[in-house]
N, C-alpha and C positions, 0 to 999 in steps of 0.2 A: 710643546716647548719644554725641554728638560731644564731642571734647576737643581742646585745643590749648594750646601753651605761650603763656600770656598773663600779662603783668606778672611774668615770671620764674619761673612755675610752671605745671605742667600743670593746667588747669582743665577740668572737665566740666560739661555742662549738658544739659537737655532743652528742647525747644521744640515748639510745636504751634500751628496756626491762623494767621490773618492779620488785619491791621488794627491798631488801637491797641495798642502794646506794653505788656504787663502783666508785671512782673518780681516773682516770688514768692521771698522769702528764708526759708530753712528754720530750724527750731528746733534747739536742742541736745538730745541728741546724735544727731539724725536726719540726713537728707540730702534732696535734691530728690525722692526717692521719696515723701515725705510728701504731696506736692502732686499725686499722680496723679489724684485725683478732681476737683481744681480745674482741672488741665490739660484734662481731658476735657470738663468742663462749659463752661469759659470759651472754649475754642478754637473754639467754634461762632461766636463773634462777635469774638474778639480774638486777637492774637498773644501767646502765653504763653511766657515764658522762666523756667526754674527752674534756677539754678546750684547746684552743690555748692561750699560753702566749702572752702578749702584744708584738707586733712586729713580730709575727709568724702566719702562716696560715691566717685565716680570721680576726684576731684581729689587731686593729690599734696599732701603736707604742706609741702614746701619747707624751706628752711633758716631757722634763726632763730626768734624768738618771733613769735607772731601778735598782732594787736590788732584792735579793731573798725574802726579806720581802715584797716588793711591789707586786711581783708575788703572794706571799701567801695571801696578802690582797685582790688581785683581785679574787683569787679562793674562799676565804671566802665570799666575796660579792656576787659571783655567786651562791654559795650554799645557801646563805640567800635568794637571789632572787628566787631560785627554791624551797625554803622551805624544804630543805632536812634533817635538823637535823644532827644527828651524822652519819658519813660516814666511810667507809673503804677508806683510802687514800693510793694510790700507786704512786711511782715516780721512774723513771728510769734515771740514770745519772743526768743531771741538774734537772730533775723532782724530784729526791731524795733530792737535795739541797733545793728545794722549800718545799718539804714535811717536812724536818727538821725545816725550818723557820716557816711553818704553825703550826707544833706541839708545837713549842716553844711559839707561840702567842695564839694559840687556842686549847689547849689540850682537852678541854671538847667536842670539835666538832669531835674528832677522836675516832672511835670505834676500829679500828685496822689499822696497818701500814704494807705496803709492800714496801721494799727498794730494788731496783734491780740495780745492776751494778753502785753503787754510793759509795761515801766516806764521812766520817764524818769530817776529818781534813780540815782546810783551806789550800789553796795553799801554797807551798813553795815559796820563793822569785823567784826562777828560773821558777816555774810554773806560777806565777803571771805575770812575765815579758813576758813569752811566750804567754799568753792570750792577753796581751796588744798589743804585736806586731801583733798578728793575727787580733785583732780588727782594728788596723790601716791598715792592708793589705786589709781587707774587704772594708773599706771606700775608699781606694786608687784604688783598682783594681777589686772590685766586688766579687761575691760569688765564682766564678770558682776556683781561686787559693787557697781559703780557703778549698774548697771541696777536691782539690788535696792533700792538706797538711794533712787533718784530716781523710779522708776515710780509708786509710790503718790502722790507729790506732783504728778505731771504729769497724771494722769487724774482726772476728777471721780468722786464717789461713785456717781452714777447709772451711769456707764460701767463702773466696776469691778463694780457689782452686776448690771447688766443686759446688758452687751455683752462677754462673754468673748472673742469673736472680735477685737474692737478691742484689748483688752488684749494678746492674743497677737500681733497685728500690730505694735503699738508695741514690745513686748518684742523681737521679731525685728529691727525696724529699729534699735533701740538696740544690740543685741548685735552688729550688723554694723559698728558704729563702731570705728575703731582706737583702742586705748588711748592712743597718742601724740597722735592728733588730739584726743581727749577732753581730755587733760591740757593741751595747748596752748590749746584754746579756753576751758577753765575759768580758766586764768590770765589770758587776755585779757579775759574777762568781769569777773574780779575787779579788773582794773586800768582798767576802762573809765571814760571821762569822764562826769561828771554832765551830763545833757541838759535839766534843768529850765528853765534860762534860755533854751534854744533854742526852747522851745514857743511863746512869744509871737512869735517871728520866723518861724514857719512860715507862708508866704504862699500856700499852695496848698490846694485842697480836700482835706480829710482825713477819713477814716473811722476811728473808734476802736471796736474790737470786743473783747469779753471774755466768756468763759464764766461763767455765773452761779455755777459751783462752783469757779472758779479759786482755788487755794490760794496761788499764787505771785505773781500780779498781780491783786489783788482788784478786783471791780467798782467799789467806791467809789473806789479809787485811779485806775482807768482813767477813771471819770467826771470826776474832778478834773483829770486830764491833758487830757481832751477840752475841758474848760472853759477851759483855758489856751491853746488853739490857736484862732486867730481864725475859721477856716472849718471847724471840726470838727463832725462828726455822731457821736453816740454810740449804740451798740447793744449789748445783752446777748444772749447765746445760752443759752437754757434747756437744762438737761441736759448741759452741757459743762463741763469743767475747763480746764486750761491748754492742752491741745492741741485747741482747739475745731474746727479744720478737719478733724480726723480723727474726733472724737467726734460731731459733728453736721454732716456735710458738706453735706447738702441745705440746711439753714438758713444755713450759712456762705456757700455758693455764691450763694444767693438774695440775701443782703445785699451781696455783692460785685457781682453783676450789676446790682442796683438802683442802687448807688452809681456804677458805671461808666457806666450808661445816662444818668445825670443830669449828667455832666460837661459843661460848656460846650464848644461846638465848638472854640473857640480859647482854652482856659484856659491 
């Protein structure tokens, strides 16, 4: 995994393949490792880049507080470092929040968007308080109790019932996160900007994906979001919850490849 000091912090990323650059932004509290099956599948036709946000995976936490805008600045600085030009930007869950922040600041760098299992509205007051409490729990007791609290919400009932290997894989990925990185990101998500008004201004082809069993960003909410984006397509993924790319990777990859193959040559 390459790494380099970029935007004032050591950032790590994985990349594979050649061609149209596709950047995949990971969920909380995972890392770029969650995209292993997407890197393998998409790299046959595209150049796939999967960065670790600061405080996750191989990236350093850095000083000060994080924000979705800071994560977006890190990604933009990495893309500049790699001389990628315009990219297809995909984000799942927290990665989607960063994708919104990125598009708001750097729209000309985005050729197309993929928004998976994510939400445009800011947190409710109840949701914000829940994140702040979970951040404090991570700092006080470490990653394990946070994993126990969040894991049942992240995975669909079908996955929890039928795919113990996926449950174990996701648990291990979550336990690998640093408590400080978890807490910083939770506070950043709690403070994030509402992106509802941004939706109508998104002027690139967009794919909105959601697991049919997603408890955190419901299919009805995702469909409404897609309806507010001028060039959006909407797809659900049966048998998947909030981490649809891990729960149903074959279906997820097929939908991404189909979307990417339909992009205009000069969009």
